[in-house]
C-alpha positions as CSV (number, residue, x, y, z in Angstrom):
1,M,70.4,-14.2,230.2
2,A,72.4,-17.4,230.8
3,A,76.1,-17.3,229.7
4,K,76.8,-19.2,226.5
5,F,80.5,-19.8,227.2
6,T,82.1,-21.3,230.3
7,I,85.3,-20.7,232.3
8,G,88.1,-22.6,230.7
9,Q,86.6,-22.5,227.2
10,V,88.8,-21.3,224.3
11,I,87.1,-18.7,222.2
12,H,87.6,-16.6,219.1
13,H,86.8,-12.9,218.8
14,R,84.5,-12.4,215.8
15,R,85.7,-8.9,215.0
16,Y,89.3,-8.8,216.0
17,G,90.3,-12.4,215.2
18,Y,92.2,-13.2,218.4
19,R,91.9,-16.4,220.4
20,G,91.8,-16.6,224.1
21,V,90.5,-18.5,227.2
22,I,87.7,-17.4,229.5
23,V,88.8,-17.0,233.1
24,A,85.6,-15.3,234.5
25,Y,82.3,-13.8,233.4
26,D,79.7,-11.3,234.5
27,A,75.9,-11.6,233.9
28,Q,76.1,-8.1,232.4
29,C,78.7,-5.4,231.8
30,E,80.2,-4.4,235.2
31,A,82.6,-1.9,233.7
32,D,82.1,1.8,234.7
33,E,80.5,4.2,232.3
34,N,83.8,5.9,231.4
35,W,85.3,2.6,230.3
36,Y,82.2,1.6,228.4
37,Q,82.1,4.9,226.5
38,N,85.7,4.5,225.5
39,N,85.1,0.9,224.2
40,Q,85.3,1.0,220.4
41,T,82.3,-1.2,219.7
42,Q,80.0,-0.5,222.7
43,P,78.0,-3.7,222.5
44,R,74.9,-4.1,224.7
45,R,75.6,-4.0,228.4
46,D,72.7,-6.4,229.2
47,Q,74.4,-9.6,228.1
48,P,77.2,-11.7,229.6
49,W,80.6,-10.2,229.5
50,Y,83.8,-12.3,229.7
51,H,87.3,-11.8,231.1
52,V,89.7,-13.4,228.6
53,L,93.4,-14.1,228.5
54,V,94.5,-13.4,225.0
55,H,96.6,-15.9,223.1
56,D,100.3,-15.0,222.4
57,S,99.9,-11.8,224.4
58,E,100.2,-10.5,227.9
59,Q,96.8,-8.8,227.4
60,T,93.5,-9.6,229.1
61,T,90.2,-8.3,227.7
62,Y,86.7,-7.8,228.8
63,V,84.4,-8.9,225.9
64,A,80.6,-9.0,225.3
65,E,79.2,-12.4,224.4
66,D,77.9,-11.1,221.0
67,N,81.6,-10.7,219.9
68,L,82.6,-14.3,220.7
69,E,82.4,-17.7,219.1
70,S,83.8,-21.0,220.1
71,D,87.3,-21.7,218.9
72,V,87.4,-24.8,216.7
73,T,91.1,-25.3,216.5
74,G,91.4,-27.4,219.6
75,R,94.8,-25.8,220.3
76,P,96.0,-24.4,223.6
77,V,96.4,-20.7,224.4
78,R,99.8,-19.3,225.3
79,H,99.6,-16.7,228.1
80,S,101.8,-16.1,231.2
81,L,98.9,-16.1,233.6
82,L,97.4,-19.5,232.5
83,H,99.3,-21.4,235.2
84,K,97.8,-19.2,237.9
85,V,94.2,-19.9,236.9
86,F,94.2,-23.4,235.3
87,R,95.8,-26.8,236.1
88,G,95.2,-28.7,232.9
89,F,94.2,-28.6,229.2
90,L,92.3,-31.5,227.6
91,D,90.2,-31.8,224.5
92,G,90.4,-28.1,223.7
93,R,89.5,-26.6,227.1
94,Y,91.2,-25.7,230.4
95,Y,90.4,-27.1,233.8
96,R,91.0,-25.6,237.3
97,E,91.4,-29.0,238.9
98,P,94.4,-31.3,238.1
99,L,93.7,-33.9,235.4
100,N,94.6,-37.4,236.5
């Protein structure tokens, strides 16, 4: 299954309501069985899963594609690790390369 979202895209979590930015993804859930069993929602493992920096938090999450939708606000995300991963923000998304 192809990933619906891309690195640098700002997303919204459908269930928990937070915004964040995608920093990486896996074609399917790569978390171990113990982690998966302790996940409150236990979405299907056979879909893309995303590593997300959560807005206005120090938290990172690992989220199944079914739980995400595109963020429509166009606003940036605030997270202390953003500068380590991305170099710019333009038109509602983050970029790894400097924007000239």
